[in-house]
C-alpha positions, 0 to 999 in steps of 0.5 A: 682601725684594722681588726687585728691591729690593737691586739697585734700591737699588744702582742708585739710589745709583749714578745719583741722588746725592740718593737717599742723603740719604733712603735707609735701608738698615735698612728696605724695603717689605713686601708685604701679601698681603691684597688687601682689607686693602690696598684698605680701608687705601687707602680709609681713607687717601684725603686724610688723614694716615697717623696719622689713617688708622691710627687709623680702621683700628684703630677699624674692626677693633674694630667689624668684626673682621678686615679681609678680604673674607669677614668684611666681606661677612658683617658688611656691616650693620656698615659703617654704624658704621665711623668713615668718611665717607658716601662712604668707606662707599659705597666699601667697599660697592662694593668688596664688591659688585665684589670679583670685579674684585679677585679677577681680579688674580692677578699683577703682569703687566699683560698678564694683569691689567687693574689699572686695572679697579679704578677701576670700583669706586666711590671707587677712582681712580688713587691707590688703584690705585697703592697696590695696585700698590705694596703688594700687587703690588710693581710696581717702577716706580710714581710716585704723582703725586697723592700729597701726601706723595710730592710734598712729600718730593720737593720738599724733597729735590730742591729743586724747589718748582715741579716744574720738574726732576721729569721729568729726575729721574724718568728717573734712577730708571729702572724703580725709581721705587717704591723712591724713592717708598717711601723719600720717603714714609718720610722724610716721615712719619719712619717706614717706611710699610706698607699 
């Protein structure tokens, strides 16, 4: 379990009465140590459902093999066969060409890393940086504002269709917004979310 998870859940159960409605003590976030895999899954997931993204991911494995930087660099000619849009294929090529930017990110300390430098890779924006920050780095305070699943689950549970109480509610989460984000996602998809 991530170091802050248990403490953060206790804090949220105490501070935010709505949190208990979607909290599931049987599940918690698991980090993915494979940087390339997290970014590849994130690129696949952009603007589509989780199930569609996983289907693309699994079909890609059948075409190219293990999802890691070395294998993709070696089999770059196979990218054209992947079940991805033209722009997403271009993004994967850009990820391979600029992988030094990813390699430089070695810890979750923003003073050591410039995580936002990932946006210099074609097709990687703030949402993908948020996914990397949650699922690889395990940062505790990420709110993916541009994520439709998160926003829709928030609106449902917090009865806030116009997001008028959003800022007030996020203050209750303190430094544990990632926990709220992950459980809202999991409630929206009816299963735990892992990248």
